N, CA, C and O atoms as a Tripos MOL2 file, in Angstrom:
@<TRIPOS>MOLECULE
protein
  288   287    72     0     0
PROTEIN
NO_CHARGES

@<TRIPOS>ATOM
      1 N          47.8780   18.6810   58.8090 N.3       1 GLU1
      2 CA         47.4010   17.2670   58.6460 C.3       1 GLU1
      3 C          47.4350   16.8810   57.2490 C.2       1 GLU1
      4 O          47.3000   15.6870   56.9830 O.2       1 GLU1
      5 N          47.6120   17.8060   56.2360 N.am      2 ARG2
      6 CA         47.6390   17.3180   54.9360 C.3       2 ARG2
      7 C          48.9820   16.9020   54.4030 C.2       2 ARG2
      8 O          49.0380   16.2740   53.3460 O.2       2 ARG2
      9 N          49.9850   17.1920   55.0250 N.am      3 ASP3
     10 CA         51.3890   16.9010   54.6390 C.3       3 ASP3
     11 C          51.9650   15.7610   55.4900 C.2       3 ASP3
     12 O          51.9720   15.8170   56.7200 O.2       3 ASP3
     13 N          52.4620   14.6940   54.7680 N.am      4 PHE4
     14 CA         52.9850   13.6140   55.6560 C.3       4 PHE4
     15 C          54.3010   13.8900   56.3790 C.2       4 PHE4
     16 O          54.6730   13.1950   57.3240 O.2       4 PHE4
     17 N          55.0220   14.9700   55.8860 N.am      5 GLN5
     18 CA         56.2320   15.2930   56.6230 C.3       5 GLN5
     19 C          55.8780   15.9060   58.0580 C.2       5 GLN5
     20 O          56.4750   15.5610   59.0780 O.2       5 GLN5
     21 N          54.9260   16.7770   58.0350 N.am      6 TYR6
     22 CA         54.5260   17.3080   59.4080 C.3       6 TYR6
     23 C          54.0280   16.1460   60.1340 C.2       6 TYR6
     24 O          54.3620   16.0240   61.3130 O.2       6 TYR6
     25 N          53.2560   15.2540   59.5750 N.am      7 SER7
     26 CA         52.5660   14.2070   60.4080 C.3       7 SER7
     27 C          53.6010   13.3340   61.0250 C.2       7 SER7
     28 O          53.5450   12.9030   62.1770 O.2       7 SER7
     29 N          54.7040   13.0720   60.0250 N.am      8 ASP8
     30 CA         55.8270   12.2280   60.6530 C.3       8 ASP8
     31 C          56.6040   12.8800   61.7350 C.2       8 ASP8
     32 O          57.0180   12.2420   62.7030 O.2       8 ASP8
     33 N          56.8200   14.2690   61.5580 N.am      9 THR9
     34 CA         57.5190   14.9810   62.6480 C.3       9 THR9
     35 C          56.6910   14.9420   63.9280 C.2       9 THR9
     36 O          57.2330   14.6820   65.0020 O.2       9 THR9
     37 N          55.4220   15.1880   63.8360 N.am     10 ILE10
     38 CA         54.6610   15.0890   64.9720 C.3      10 ILE10
     39 C          54.6570   13.7400   65.6640 C.2      10 ILE10
     40 O          54.7050   13.6480   66.8910 O.2      10 ILE10
     41 N          54.5980   12.7050   64.8580 N.am     11 ALA11
     42 CA         54.7490   11.2930   65.4680 C.3      11 ALA11
     43 C          56.0420   11.1650   66.2120 C.2      11 ALA11
     44 O          56.0530   10.6750   67.3410 O.2      11 ALA11
     45 N          57.2120   11.6160   65.5810 N.am     12 MET12
     46 CA         58.4400   11.4820   66.2020 C.3      12 MET12
     47 C          58.4730   12.2780   67.6380 C.2      12 MET12
     48 O          59.0180   11.7950   68.6310 O.2      12 MET12
     49 N          57.9310   13.3440   67.6280 N.am     13 ILE13
     50 CA         57.8300   14.3140   68.8240 C.3      13 ILE13
     51 C          56.9800   13.4590   69.9690 C.2      13 ILE13
     52 O          57.4230   13.2520   71.0990 O.2      13 ILE13
     53 N          55.8630   13.0600   69.5590 N.am     14 TYR14
     54 CA         55.0800   12.1940   70.5880 C.3      14 TYR14
     55 C          55.7590   11.1210   71.0980 C.2      14 TYR14
     56 O          55.7610   10.8880   72.3070 O.2      14 TYR14
     57 N          56.4310   10.3330   70.1680 N.am     15 SER15
     58 CA         57.1730    9.1390   70.5510 C.3      15 SER15
     59 C          58.2670    9.3730   71.4620 C.2      15 SER15
     60 O          58.5230    8.5580   72.3480 O.2      15 SER15
     61 N          59.0090   10.5620   71.2800 N.am     16 PHE16
     62 CA         60.2040   11.0240   72.0150 C.3      16 PHE16
     63 C          59.5980   11.3390   73.4350 C.2      16 PHE16
     64 O          60.2270   11.0400   74.4500 O.2      16 PHE16
     65 N          58.4370   11.9110   73.4830 N.am     17 ALA17
     66 CA         57.8210   12.2900   74.6740 C.3      17 ALA17
     67 C          57.1140   11.2440   75.4650 C.2      17 ALA17
     68 O          56.5140   11.4650   76.5170 O.2      17 ALA17
     69 N          57.2380   10.0100   74.8380 N.am     18 GLY18
     70 CA         56.6390    8.8380   75.6240 C.3      18 GLY18
     71 C          55.0870    8.6290   75.3510 C.2      18 GLY18
     72 O          54.4040    7.8410   76.0060 O.2      18 GLY18
     73 N          54.6480    9.3450   74.4090 N.am     19 MET19
     74 CA         53.1320    9.3400   74.2420 C.3      19 MET19
     75 C          52.8030    8.4270   73.0430 C.2      19 MET19
     76 O          52.5330    8.8570   71.9220 O.2      19 MET19
     77 N          52.8490    7.2120   73.3660 N.am     20 LYS20
     78 CA         52.6820    6.1040   72.3370 C.3      20 LYS20
     79 C          51.4300    6.2840   71.4200 C.2      20 LYS20
     80 O          51.4880    6.2660   70.1910 O.2      20 LYS20
     81 N          50.2840    6.4620   72.1590 N.am     21 GLU21
     82 CA         49.0850    6.3600   71.3010 C.3      21 GLU21
     83 C          48.9860    7.5000   70.3400 C.2      21 GLU21
     84 O          48.4940    7.3280   69.2250 O.2      21 GLU21
     85 N          49.4530    8.6910   70.7490 N.am     22 GLU22
     86 CA         49.4320    9.7620   69.8560 C.3      22 GLU22
     87 C          50.4360    9.6660   68.6840 C.2      22 GLU22
     88 O          50.1840   10.0990   67.5600 O.2      22 GLU22
     89 N          51.6000    9.0610   69.0350 N.am     23 ALA23
     90 CA         52.6820    8.8510   68.1530 C.3      23 ALA23
     91 C          52.3460    7.9020   67.0070 C.2      23 ALA23
     92 O          52.6650    8.1290   65.8400 O.2      23 ALA23
     93 N          51.6600    6.7880   67.4330 N.am     24 LEU24
     94 CA         51.1600    5.8750   66.4830 C.3      24 LEU24
     95 C          50.0110    6.4560   65.6150 C.2      24 LEU24
     96 O          49.9240    6.1300   64.4320 O.2      24 LEU24
     97 N          49.1400    7.3000   66.1790 N.am     25 SER25
     98 CA         48.1000    7.8560   65.3010 C.3      25 SER25
     99 C          48.6080    8.7560   64.3640 C.2      25 SER25
    100 O          48.1940    8.7250   63.2050 O.2      25 SER25
    101 N          49.5000    9.5950   64.7440 N.am     26 TRP26
    102 CA         50.1930   10.5050   63.6490 C.3      26 TRP26
    103 C          51.0360    9.8310   62.6850 C.2      26 TRP26
    104 O          51.1870   10.3190   61.5650 O.2      26 TRP26
    105 N          51.6590    8.6330   63.0620 N.am     27 LEU27
    106 CA         52.5250    7.9390   62.1140 C.3      27 LEU27
    107 C          51.5180    7.1620   61.1570 C.2      27 LEU27
    108 O          51.7970    6.9810   59.9720 O.2      27 LEU27
    109 N          50.4510    6.7590   61.6720 N.am     28 GLN28
    110 CA         49.5240    6.2030   60.6630 C.3      28 GLN28
    111 C          48.9370    7.1830   59.6630 C.2      28 GLN28
    112 O          48.6110    6.8890   58.5130 O.2      28 GLN28
    113 N          48.8350    8.4270   60.2490 N.am     29 HIS29
    114 CA         48.2690    9.5060   59.3010 C.3      29 HIS29
    115 C          49.2880    9.8170   58.3450 C.2      29 HIS29
    116 O          48.9000   10.1260   57.2190 O.2      29 HIS29
    117 N          50.6540    9.7930   58.6040 N.am     30 ALA30
    118 CA         51.7680   10.0340   57.7130 C.3      30 ALA30
    119 C          51.8400    8.9610   56.5740 C.2      30 ALA30
    120 O          52.2270    9.2290   55.4370 O.2      30 ALA30
    121 N          51.4290    7.7200   56.9860 N.am     31 VAL31
    122 CA         51.5260    6.6310   56.0190 C.3      31 VAL31
    123 C          50.3180    6.7430   55.0870 C.2      31 VAL31
    124 O          50.3800    6.4620   53.8900 O.2      31 VAL31
    125 N          49.2040    7.1760   55.7170 N.am     32 GLN32
    126 CA         48.0360    7.3890   54.7900 C.3      32 GLN32
    127 C          48.3530    8.4480   53.8690 C.2      32 GLN32
    128 O          47.7520    8.4560   52.7950 O.2      32 GLN32
    129 N          49.2110    9.3520   54.1210 N.am     33 ARG33
    130 CA         49.5150   10.4560   53.2640 C.3      33 ARG33
    131 C          50.6510   10.1470   52.4610 C.2      33 ARG33
    132 O          51.3060   11.0710   51.9790 O.2      33 ARG33
    133 N          51.0070    8.7940   52.2320 N.am     34 ASN34
    134 CA         52.0940    8.3470   51.3050 C.3      34 ASN34
    135 C          53.4360    8.4390   51.8620 C.2      34 ASN34
    136 O          54.3890    8.4880   51.0840 O.2      34 ASN34
    137 N          53.6090    8.4670   53.0410 N.am     35 PHE35
    138 CA         54.9210    8.3970   53.6500 C.3      35 PHE35
    139 C          55.4160    6.9020   53.8090 C.2      35 PHE35
    140 O          55.1240    6.2080   54.7830 O.2      35 PHE35
    141 N          56.1590    6.4990   52.8010 N.am     36 ILE36
    142 CA         56.4760    5.0790   52.7180 C.3      36 ILE36
    143 C          58.0360    4.8030   52.8530 C.2      36 ILE36
    144 O          58.5300    3.8080   52.3220 O.2      36 ILE36
    145 N          58.7770    5.6890   53.5590 N.am     37 ASN37
    146 CA         60.1500    5.3670   53.7190 C.3      37 ASN37
    147 C          60.4270    4.3710   54.6850 C.2      37 ASN37
    148 O          60.7360    4.7020   55.8300 O.2      37 ASN37
    149 N          60.3470    3.1710   54.3370 N.am     38 TYR38
    150 CA         60.4570    1.9590   55.0860 C.3      38 TYR38
    151 C          61.7950    2.0290   55.9520 C.2      38 TYR38
    152 O          61.7220    1.9540   57.1790 O.2      38 TYR38
    153 N          62.9730    2.1670   55.3230 N.am     39 PRO39
    154 CA         64.2270    2.0250   56.1930 C.3      39 PRO39
    155 C          64.0620    3.0280   57.3280 C.2      39 PRO39
    156 O          64.3260    2.7240   58.4920 O.2      39 PRO39
    157 N          63.6310    4.2020   56.9740 N.am     40 PHE40
    158 CA         63.5850    5.3090   58.0050 C.3      40 PHE40
    159 C          62.6890    4.7550   59.2120 C.2      40 PHE40
    160 O          63.1180    4.7460   60.3650 O.2      40 PHE40
    161 N          61.4480    4.3060   58.8720 N.am     41 LEU41
    162 CA         60.4410    3.8410   59.8640 C.3      41 LEU41
    163 C          60.8630    2.6450   60.5870 C.2      41 LEU41
    164 O          60.5710    2.4880   61.7730 O.2      41 LEU41
    165 N          61.5960    1.7250   59.8600 N.am     42 SER42
    166 CA         61.8670    0.4710   60.6020 C.3      42 SER42
    167 C          63.0320    0.5390   61.4490 C.2      42 SER42
    168 O          63.0790   -0.1960   62.4350 O.2      42 SER42
    169 N          64.1080    1.4380   61.1500 N.am     43 CYS43
    170 CA         65.2770    1.3010   61.9890 C.3      43 CYS43
    171 C          66.0740    2.4470   62.1120 C.2      43 CYS43
    172 O          66.8120    2.5820   63.0880 O.2      43 CYS43
    173 N          65.9930    3.3620   61.1410 N.am     44 HIS44
    174 CA         66.8780    4.6320   61.0690 C.3      44 HIS44
    175 C          66.3820    5.7890   61.8110 C.2      44 HIS44
    176 O          67.0100    6.8470   61.8330 O.2      44 HIS44
    177 N          65.1790    5.6050   62.4700 N.am     45 CYS45
    178 CA         64.8450    6.9390   63.2620 C.3      45 CYS45
    179 C          64.6990    6.5380   64.7110 C.2      45 CYS45
    180 O          63.7780    5.8220   65.1050 O.2      45 CYS45
    181 N          65.7080    7.0640   65.5370 N.am     46 PRO46
    182 CA         65.7810    6.6670   67.0120 C.3      46 PRO46
    183 C          64.6250    7.2800   67.6790 C.2      46 PRO46
    184 O          64.2560    6.7850   68.7440 O.2      46 PRO46
    185 N          64.0290    8.2580   67.2080 N.am     47 SER47
    186 CA         62.8750    8.9110   67.9780 C.3      47 SER47
    187 C          61.6680    7.9540   67.8830 C.2      47 SER47
    188 O          60.7200    8.2560   68.6070 O.2      47 SER47
    189 N          61.5440    6.8930   67.1440 N.am     48 LEU48
    190 CA         60.4640    6.0240   67.0280 C.3      48 LEU48
    191 C          60.5890    4.6720   67.7220 C.2      48 LEU48
    192 O          59.7830    3.7470   67.6250 O.2      48 LEU48
    193 N          61.7770    4.6890   68.4760 N.am     49 GLU49
    194 CA         62.1280    3.4670   69.1760 C.3      49 GLU49
    195 C          60.9890    3.0010   70.1830 C.2      49 GLU49
    196 O          60.7510    1.8040   70.3430 O.2      49 GLU49
    197 N          60.3450    3.9320   70.8070 N.am     50 LEU50
    198 CA         59.1840    3.4850   71.6320 C.3      50 LEU50
    199 C          58.1550    2.6260   70.9840 C.2      50 LEU50
    200 O          57.5820    1.7220   71.5930 O.2      50 LEU50
    201 N          57.9410    2.9130   69.7890 N.am     51 LEU51
    202 CA         56.9010    2.2940   68.9360 C.3      51 LEU51
    203 C          57.3080    0.8540   68.3800 C.2      51 LEU51
    204 O          56.4070    0.0750   68.0700 O.2      51 LEU51
    205 N          58.5080    0.5250   68.2610 N.am     52 ARG52
    206 CA         59.0030   -0.5560   67.6210 C.3      52 ARG52
    207 C          58.5180   -1.8820   68.1580 C.2      52 ARG52
    208 O          58.4150   -2.8440   67.3970 O.2      52 ARG52
    209 N          58.2100   -1.9710   69.4700 N.am     53 GLU53
    210 CA         57.7410   -3.0790   69.9780 C.3      53 GLU53
    211 C          56.3140   -3.3840   70.0360 C.2      53 GLU53
    212 O          55.8520   -4.4440   70.4580 O.2      53 GLU53
    213 N          55.5920   -2.3270   69.5560 N.am     54 ASP54
    214 CA         54.1780   -2.3980   69.5200 C.3      54 ASP54
    215 C          53.7070   -3.1010   68.2080 C.2      54 ASP54
    216 O          54.1900   -2.8030   67.1160 O.2      54 ASP54
    217 N          52.7360   -4.0540   68.3710 N.am     55 PRO55
    218 CA         52.1920   -4.8540   67.1480 C.3      55 PRO55
    219 C          51.6330   -3.8440   66.0740 C.2      55 PRO55
    220 O          51.7370   -4.0670   64.8680 O.2      55 PRO55
    221 N          51.0660   -2.7820   66.5640 N.am     56 ARG56
    222 CA         50.3870   -1.8210   65.5510 C.3      56 ARG56
    223 C          51.5660   -1.2070   64.7350 C.2      56 ARG56
    224 O          51.3910   -0.9930   63.5350 O.2      56 ARG56
    225 N          52.7440   -0.9160   65.3190 N.am     57 HIS57
    226 CA         53.7620   -0.4770   64.5020 C.3      57 HIS57
    227 C          54.2140   -1.4450   63.4280 C.2      57 HIS57
    228 O          54.4880   -1.0860   62.2830 O.2      57 HIS57
    229 N          54.2750   -2.6380   63.8450 N.am     58 ALA58
    230 CA         54.7620   -3.7760   63.0240 C.3      58 ALA58
    231 C          53.6800   -3.8720   61.8520 C.2      58 ALA58
    232 O          54.0700   -4.0280   60.6950 O.2      58 ALA58
    233 N          52.4320   -3.7870   62.1300 N.am     59 ALA59
    234 CA         51.5010   -4.0030   61.0160 C.3      59 ALA59
    235 C          51.4980   -2.7230   60.0870 C.2      59 ALA59
    236 O          51.2690   -2.8460   58.8840 O.2      59 ALA59
    237 N          51.7350   -1.5930   60.6150 N.am     60 LEU60
    238 CA         52.0470   -0.4320   59.8430 C.3      60 LEU60
    239 C          53.3040   -0.6530   58.9610 C.2      60 LEU60
    240 O          53.3170   -0.3150   57.7780 O.2      60 LEU60
    241 N          54.2900   -1.1940   59.5390 N.am     61 LEU61
    242 CA         55.5670   -1.3770   58.6790 C.3      61 LEU61
    243 C          55.3020   -2.2640   57.5260 C.2      61 LEU61
    244 O          55.8120   -2.0340   56.4300 O.2      61 LEU61
    245 N          54.4690   -3.3380   57.7520 N.am     62 GLN62
    246 CA         54.0190   -4.2080   56.6470 C.3      62 GLN62
    247 C          53.4410   -3.4350   55.4270 C.2      62 GLN62
    248 O          53.7660   -3.6820   54.2650 O.2      62 GLN62
    249 N          52.6560   -2.5860   55.7550 N.am     63 THR63
    250 CA         52.0880   -1.8040   54.7240 C.3      63 THR63
    251 C          53.0620   -0.8770   53.9890 C.2      63 THR63
    252 O          53.0390   -0.6640   52.7770 O.2      63 THR63
    253 N          53.8750   -0.3790   54.8260 N.am     64 VAL64
    254 CA         54.9730    0.5310   54.2740 C.3      64 VAL64
    255 C          55.8770   -0.2340   53.4270 C.2      64 VAL64
    256 O          56.1890    0.1450   52.2990 O.2      64 VAL64
    257 N          56.3190   -1.3600   53.9860 N.am     65 LYS65
    258 CA         57.1510   -2.2020   53.3320 C.3      65 LYS65
    259 C          56.7430   -2.7010   51.8220 C.2      65 LYS65
    260 O          57.5390   -2.7130   50.8830 O.2      65 LYS65
    261 N          55.4920   -3.0730   51.7510 N.am     66 SER66
    262 CA         54.8590   -3.2990   50.3570 C.3      66 SER66
    263 C          54.8900   -2.2610   49.6180 C.2      66 SER66
    264 O          55.1900   -2.4550   48.4400 O.2      66 SER66
    265 N          54.6160   -0.9520   50.0300 N.am     67 ALA67
    266 CA         54.6640    0.1400   49.1650 C.3      67 ALA67
    267 C          55.9670    0.4530   48.7320 C.2      67 ALA67
    268 O          56.1690    0.7280   47.5490 O.2      67 ALA67
    269 N          56.9050    0.4410   49.5960 N.am     68 TRP68
    270 CA         58.3600    0.6850   49.4840 C.3      68 TRP68
    271 C          59.0070   -0.0650   48.3460 C.2      68 TRP68
    272 O          59.7450    0.3960   47.4760 O.2      68 TRP68
    273 N          58.5540   -1.4230   48.5300 N.am     69 GLU69
    274 CA         59.2460   -2.3220   47.4880 C.3      69 GLU69
    275 C          58.6000   -2.3520   46.0420 C.2      69 GLU69
    276 O          59.1670   -2.7500   45.0250 O.2      69 GLU69
    277 N          57.3270   -1.8640   46.1350 N.am     70 ALA70
    278 CA         56.5830   -1.6270   44.7580 C.3      70 ALA70
    279 C          56.9890   -0.2780   44.1690 C.2      70 ALA70
    280 O          56.7720   -0.0210   42.9850 O.2      70 ALA70
    281 N          57.5420    0.5260   44.9490 N.am     71 PHE71
    282 CA         57.9360    2.0110   44.3570 C.3      71 PHE71
    283 C          59.0950    1.9300   43.4260 C.2      71 PHE71
    284 O          60.1890    1.4330   43.6940 O.2      71 PHE71
    285 N          58.7220    2.4910   42.2690 N.am     72 ASP72
    286 CA         59.7290    2.3010   41.2000 C.3      72 ASP72
    287 C          60.4580    3.6730   40.8180 C.2      72 ASP72
    288 O          61.3250    3.6890   39.9450 O.2      72 ASP72
@<TRIPOS>BOND
     1     1     2 1
     2     2     3 1
     3     3     4 2
     4     3     5 am
     5     5     6 1
     6     6     7 1
     7     7     8 2
     8     7     9 am
     9     9    10 1
    10    10    11 1
    11    11    12 2
    12    11    13 am
    13    13    14 1
    14    14    15 1
    15    15    16 2
    16    15    17 am
    17    17    18 1
    18    18    19 1
    19    19    20 2
    20    19    21 am
    21    21    22 1
    22    22    23 1
    23    23    24 2
    24    23    25 am
    25    25    26 1
    26    26    27 1
    27    27    28 2
    28    27    29 am
    29    29    30 1
    30    30    31 1
    31    31    32 2
    32    31    33 am
    33    33    34 1
    34    34    35 1
    35    35    36 2
    36    35    37 am
    37    37    38 1
    38    38    39 1
    39    39    40 2
    40    39    41 am
    41    41    42 1
    42    42    43 1
    43    43    44 2
    44    43    45 am
    45    45    46 1
    46    46    47 1
    47    47    48 2
    48    47    49 am
    49    49    50 1
    50    50    51 1
    51    51    52 2
    52    51    53 am
    53    53    54 1
    54    54    55 1
    55    55    56 2
    56    55    57 am
    57    57    58 1
    58    58    59 1
    59    59    60 2
    60    59    61 am
    61    61    62 1
    62    62    63 1
    63    63    64 2
    64    63    65 am
    65    65    66 1
    66    66    67 1
    67    67    68 2
    68    67    69 am
    69    69    70 1
    70    70    71 1
    71    71    72 2
    72    71    73 am
    73    73    74 1
    74    74    75 1
    75    75    76 2
    76    75    77 am
    77    77    78 1
    78    78    79 1
    79    79    80 2
    80    79    81 am
    81    81    82 1
    82    82    83 1
    83    83    84 2
    84    83    85 am
    85    85    86 1
    86    86    87 1
    87    87    88 2
    88    87    89 am
    89    89    90 1
    90    90    91 1
    91    91    92 2
    92    91    93 am
    93    93    94 1
    94    94    95 1
    95    95    96 2
    96    95    97 am
    97    97    98 1
    98    98    99 1
    99    99   100 2
   100    99   101 am
   101   101   102 1
   102   102   103 1
   103   103   104 2
   104   103   105 am
   105   105   106 1
   106   106   107 1
   107   107   108 2
   108   107   109 am
   109   109   110 1
   110   110   111 1
   111   111   112 2
   112   111   113 am
   113   113   114 1
   114   114   115 1
   115   115   116 2
   116   115   117 am
   117   117   118 1
   118   118   119 1
   119   119   120 2
   120   119   121 am
   121   121   122 1
   122   122   123 1
   123   123   124 2
   124   123   125 am
   125   125   126 1
   126   126   127 1
   127   127   128 2
   128   127   129 am
   129   129   130 1
   130   130   131 1
   131   131   132 2
   132   131   133 am
   133   133   134 1
   134   134   135 1
   135   135   136 2
   136   135   137 am
   137   137   138 1
   138   138   139 1
   139   139   140 2
   140   139   141 am
   141   141   142 1
   142   142   143 1
   143   143   144 2
   144   143   145 am
   145   145   146 1
   146   146   147 1
   147   147   148 2
   148   147   149 am
   149   149   150 1
   150   150   151 1
   151   151   152 2
   152   151   153 am
   153   153   154 1
   154   154   155 1
   155   155   156 2
   156   155   157 am
   157   157   158 1
   158   158   159 1
   159   159   160 2
   160   159   161 am
   161   161   162 1
   162   162   163 1
   163   163   164 2
   164   163   165 am
   165   165   166 1
   166   166   167 1
   167   167   168 2
   168   167   169 am
   169   169   170 1
   170   170   171 1
   171   171   172 2
   172   171   173 am
   173   173   174 1
   174   174   175 1
   175   175   176 2
   176   175   177 am
   177   177   178 1
   178   178   179 1
   179   179   180 2
   180   179   181 am
   181   181   182 1
   182   182   183 1
   183   183   184 2
   184   183   185 am
   185   185   186 1
   186   186   187 1
   187   187   188 2
   188   187   189 am
   189   189   190 1
   190   190   191 1
   191   191   192 2
   192   191   193 am
   193   193   194 1
   194   194   195 1
   195   195   196 2
   196   195   197 am
   197   197   198 1
   198   198   199 1
   199   199   200 2
   200   199   201 am
   201   201   202 1
   202   202   203 1
   203   203   204 2
   204   203   205 am
   205   205   206 1
   206   206   207 1
   207   207   208 2
   208   207   209 am
   209   209   210 1
   210   210   211 1
   211   211   212 2
   212   211   213 am
   213   213   214 1
   214   214   215 1
   215   215   216 2
   216   215   217 am
   217   217   218 1
   218   218   219 1
   219   219   220 2
   220   219   221 am
   221   221   222 1
   222   222   223 1
   223   223   224 2
   224   223   225 am
   225   225   226 1
   226   226   227 1
   227   227   228 2
   228   227   229 am
   229   229   230 1
   230   230   231 1
   231   231   232 2
   232   231   233 am
   233   233   234 1
   234   234   235 1
   235   235   236 2
   236   235   237 am
   237   237   238 1
   238   238   239 1
   239   239   240 2
   240   239   241 am
   241   241   242 1
   242   242   243 1
   243   243   244 2
   244   243   245 am
   245   245   246 1
   246   246   247 1
   247   247   248 2
   248   247   249 am
   249   249   250 1
   250   250   251 1
   251   251   252 2
   252   251   253 am
   253   253   254 1
   254   254   255 1
   255   255   256 2
   256   255   257 am
   257   257   258 1
   258   258   259 1
   259   259   260 2
   260   259   261 am
   261   261   262 1
   262   262   263 1
   263   263   264 2
   264   263   265 am
   265   265   266 1
   266   266   267 1
   267   267   268 2
   268   267   269 am
   269   269   270 1
   270   270   271 1
   271   271   272 2
   272   271   273 am
   273   273   274 1
   274   274   275 1
   275   275   276 2
   276   275   277 am
   277   277   278 1
   278   278   279 1
   279   279   280 2
   280   279   281 am
   281   281   282 1
   282   282   283 1
   283   283   284 2
   284   283   285 am
   285   285   286 1
   286   286   287 1
   287   287   288 2
@<TRIPOS>SUBSTRUCTURE
     1 GLU1         2 RESIDUE 1 A GLU
     2 ARG2         6 RESIDUE 1 A ARG
     3 ASP3        10 RESIDUE 1 A ASP
     4 PHE4        14 RESIDUE 1 A PHE
     5 GLN5        18 RESIDUE 1 A GLN
     6 TYR6        22 RESIDUE 1 A TYR
     7 SER7        26 RESIDUE 1 A SER
     8 ASP8        30 RESIDUE 1 A ASP
     9 THR9        34 RESIDUE 1 A THR
    10 ILE10       38 RESIDUE 1 A ILE
    11 ALA11       42 RESIDUE 1 A ALA
    12 MET12       46 RESIDUE 1 A MET
    13 ILE13       50 RESIDUE 1 A ILE
    14 TYR14       54 RESIDUE 1 A TYR
    15 SER15       58 RESIDUE 1 A SER
    16 PHE16       62 RESIDUE 1 A PHE
    17 ALA17       66 RESIDUE 1 A ALA
    18 GLY18       70 RESIDUE 1 A GLY
    19 MET19       74 RESIDUE 1 A MET
    20 LYS20       78 RESIDUE 1 A LYS
    21 GLU21       82 RESIDUE 1 A GLU
    22 GLU22       86 RESIDUE 1 A GLU
    23 ALA23       90 RESIDUE 1 A ALA
    24 LEU24       94 RESIDUE 1 A LEU
    25 SER25       98 RESIDUE 1 A SER
    26 TRP26      102 RESIDUE 1 A TRP
    27 LEU27      106 RESIDUE 1 A LEU
    28 GLN28      110 RESIDUE 1 A GLN
    29 HIS29      114 RESIDUE 1 A HIS
    30 ALA30      118 RESIDUE 1 A ALA
    31 VAL31      122 RESIDUE 1 A VAL
    32 GLN32      126 RESIDUE 1 A GLN
    33 ARG33      130 RESIDUE 1 A ARG
    34 ASN34      134 RESIDUE 1 A ASN
    35 PHE35      138 RESIDUE 1 A PHE
    36 ILE36      142 RESIDUE 1 A ILE
    37 ASN37      146 RESIDUE 1 A ASN
    38 TYR38      150 RESIDUE 1 A TYR
    39 PRO39      154 RESIDUE 1 A PRO
    40 PHE40      158 RESIDUE 1 A PHE
    41 LEU41      162 RESIDUE 1 A LEU
    42 SER42      166 RESIDUE 1 A SER
    43 CYS43      170 RESIDUE 1 A CYS
    44 HIS44      174 RESIDUE 1 A HIS
    45 CYS45      178 RESIDUE 1 A CYS
    46 PRO46      182 RESIDUE 1 A PRO
    47 SER47      186 RESIDUE 1 A SER
    48 LEU48      190 RESIDUE 1 A LEU
    49 GLU49      194 RESIDUE 1 A GLU
    50 LEU50      198 RESIDUE 1 A LEU
    51 LEU51      202 RESIDUE 1 A LEU
    52 ARG52      206 RESIDUE 1 A ARG
    53 GLU53      210 RESIDUE 1 A GLU
    54 ASP54      214 RESIDUE 1 A ASP
    55 PRO55      218 RESIDUE 1 A PRO
    56 ARG56      222 RESIDUE 1 A ARG
    57 HIS57      226 RESIDUE 1 A HIS
    58 ALA58      230 RESIDUE 1 A ALA
    59 ALA59      234 RESIDUE 1 A ALA
    60 LEU60      238 RESIDUE 1 A LEU
    61 LEU61      242 RESIDUE 1 A LEU
    62 GLN62      246 RESIDUE 1 A GLN
    63 THR63      250 RESIDUE 1 A THR
    64 VAL64      254 RESIDUE 1 A VAL
    65 LYS65      258 RESIDUE 1 A LYS
    66 SER66      262 RESIDUE 1 A SER
    67 ALA67      266 RESIDUE 1 A ALA
    68 TRP68      270 RESIDUE 1 A TRP
    69 GLU69      274 RESIDUE 1 A GLU
    70 ALA70      278 RESIDUE 1 A ALA
    71 PHE71      282 RESIDUE 1 A PHE
    72 ASP72      286 RESIDUE 1 A ASP
């Protein structure tokens, strides 16, 4: 739980398995741990396709996009 990469991987596994709530929870955890790869989360990861229609995913992407754009 301390490493965003493991949290992101677990989110992808849950999403791929159709477990949306768990996937969103782990994805949020990854973002809280500074996983801000906006292009990956928004469109480049096919494993997260299940989440893309959920408004909570859209809200999470807004947070990630802001951090991504501010990253120097």
